[in-house]
C-alpha positions in Angstrom: 59.5 -21.8 33.9 58.7 -18.2 34.8 60.1 -17.1 31.4 57.9 -19.6 29.6 54.8 -18.5 31.6 55.6 -14.8 30.9 56.0 -15.6 27.2 52.7 -17.4 27.2 50.9 -14.5 28.8 52.5 -12.0 26.4 51.5 -14.2 23.4 47.9 -14.4 24.7 47.8 -10.7 25.1 49.0 -10.1 21.6 46.4 -12.6 20.2 43.7 -10.8 22.1 44.8 -7.4 20.9 44.9 -8.5 17.3 41.5 -10.2 17.6 40.1 -7.1 19.2 41.5 -4.9 16.5 40.0 -7.1 13.9 36.6 -6.9 15.6 36.7 -3.2 15.6 37.3 -3.0 11.9 34.1 -5.1 11.2 31.9 -2.0 11.5 29.1 -0.9 13.7 27.1 -3.0 16.1 23.8 -1.9 17.6 24.5 0.6 20.3 27.5 2.1 18.6 27.6 5.8 17.7 28.0 6.3 14.0 30.2 9.0 12.5 28.7 11.7 10.3 29.8 12.0 6.7 29.9 14.4 3.8 29.2 12.7 0.5 28.1 14.0 -3.0 24.5 13.8 -3.8 23.2 13.2 -7.4 22.4 17.0 -7.6 26.1 17.7 -7.0 25.7 19.0 -3.5 27.4 17.6 -0.4 25.1 16.0 2.1 25.8 15.3 5.8 23.6 14.1 8.6 23.9 17.5 10.3 22.0 19.0 7.4 18.8 17.3 8.8 18.4 19.6 11.8 14.9 18.5 12.6 15.5 14.7 12.2 14.6 12.3 15.0 16.8 9.7 13.3 18.2 8.5 10.0 17.6 5.5 7.7 21.0 4.9 6.1 20.7 2.4 3.2 23.7 1.2 1.3 22.5 0.3 -2.2 23.4 0.6 -5.9 22.0 0.7 -9.4 22.7 -2.8 -10.9 22.1 -5.3 -8.1 18.8 -7.2 -8.6 18.2 -7.1 -4.8 18.8 -3.4 -4.8 16.5 -2.9 -7.7 13.8 -5.0 -6.1 13.9 -2.8 -3.0 13.8 0.6 -4.8 10.0 1.1 -4.6 10.1 0.0 -0.9 12.8 2.6 -0.2 10.8 5.3 -1.9 7.7 4.3 0.1 9.7 4.3 3.4 11.0 7.8 2.8 7.5 9.0 1.8 6.1 7.6 5.1 8.8 8.3 7.6 10.7 11.4 6.4 7.7 13.5 7.5 7.9 11.8 10.9 11.5 12.7 11.3 13.3 9.7 9.9 14.6 10.5 6.4 16.1 7.9 4.1 19.6 8.5 2.9 20.9 6.1 0.3 24.6 5.6 -0.3 26.2 3.8 -3.3 29.6 2.3 -2.3 30.3 0.2 -5.3 33.4 0.5 -7.5 32.3 2.0 -10.8 35.4 0.7 -12.6 34.4 -2.9 -11.8 30.7 -2.1 -12.4 30.1 0.8 -14.7 26.4 0.6 -14.2 27.1 2.0 -10.7 28.9 5.1 -11.9 27.9 8.6 -10.7 26.3 9.5 -14.0 24.2 6.3 -13.9 23.2 7.0 -10.4 21.7 10.3 -11.6 19.9 8.5 -14.4 18.5 5.8 -12.2 17.3 8.3 -9.6 15.5 10.2 -12.3 14.0 7.1 -13.9 12.6 5.9 -10.5 11.7 9.2 -9.1 13.9 8.9 -6.0 12.6 11.1 -3.2 15.7 10.9 -1.0 19.4 11.8 -1.3 21.4 9.2 -3.3 25.0 9.7 -2.3 28.3 8.5 -3.8 30.8 6.9 -1.4 33.6 7.4 -3.8 36.4 6.3 -1.3 34.3 3.5 0.1 35.4 4.7 3.6 31.8 5.2 4.9 30.7 1.7 3.9 33.8 0.2 5.5 33.3 2.3 8.7 29.7 1.3 9.0 30.5 -2.4 8.2 28.2 -2.6 5.2 28.7 -5.7 3.1 25.6 -6.0 0.9 23.3 -3.9 -1.3 20.9 -3.2 0.2 22.2 -3.0 3.8 20.3 -0.9 6.3 21.5 1.1 9.4 18.8 2.8 11.5 20.2 5.6 13.7 18.5 7.7 16.3 19.0 11.5 16.4 22.3 11.1 18.3 23.5 8.8 15.6 23.3 5.8 17.9 22.8 2.6 15.8 19.4 1.0 16.7 18.9 -1.5 13.9 21.1 -3.2 11.3 20.0 -5.5 8.5 17.3 -5.9 5.9 14.2 -3.8 5.1 11.9 -6.8 5.5 11.9 -10.6 5.2 11.4 -10.8 1.4 14.6 -9.6 -0.3 13.2 -9.8 -3.8 9.4 -9.9 -3.8 7.8 -7.1 -1.8 4.4 -8.9 -2.1 5.7 -11.8 -0.1 7.0 -9.8 2.8 5.4 -10.8 6.1 7.6 -8.8 8.5 8.7 -5.3 7.9 11.8 -5.2 10.1 12.9 -1.7 9.4 9.4 -0.1 9.6 8.8 -2.0 12.9 12.1 -0.6 14.3 11.3 3.0 13.3 7.8 2.7 14.7 9.3 1.5 18.0 11.6 4.5 18.2 8.7 6.8 17.4 6.7 5.3 20.2 9.6 5.3 22.7 9.6 1.5 22.9 12.4 -1.0 22.7 13.0 -2.4 19.3 12.0 -6.1 19.4 14.4 -7.2 16.6 17.4 -5.0 16.3 19.5 -7.1 13.9 18.7 -9.2 10.8 20.7 -10.6 8.0 21.2 -8.2 5.1 20.5 -10.2 1.9 21.7 -8.8 -1.4 24.7 -8.5 -3.7 28.2 -8.2 -2.1 29.6 -4.7 -2.2 32.1 -4.3 -5.1 35.3 -3.2 -3.4 38.1 -1.4 -5.1 41.2 -3.4 -5.7 
């Protein structure tokens, strides 16, 4: 009986360990501290969070060129950076998609898209997809708002209208940034990211 009980306990421990390990691979939750990164920008230079010495925080947005949801949010992202970069919260966009599966998301096409739209923020290539996996990004677009210490404060969507900006009633991301700037608690710290699934390498 004791051997059976011991085996039962060990089995439960193994299951818990595996479940916990799986949980840890699912990416960041609000309150986690995000890692820095060094990724290539469309101008060929490497960009890291530490480059923004005066930042009060960071708006990390995983996005791409081809996804209709990503395209529908481009003007919103430009407007967000125009408004909040000067207040200490720069936008940093990251393309994690596999360009072999989706050539529209290649580095060259990133440069073309940025020029066409007049991107006013860094647009980085996550060539290995390691950063997207570490953060836990699954969609384009997928937002992670960090404070100056890289603590995750908000995860999810830009607002409540993934395709039509004119129909947006609640600006989740802007509200979260405004709360941080005012030293207040963020009322809604997580929302569902709605968009195209990230195209992972096989």
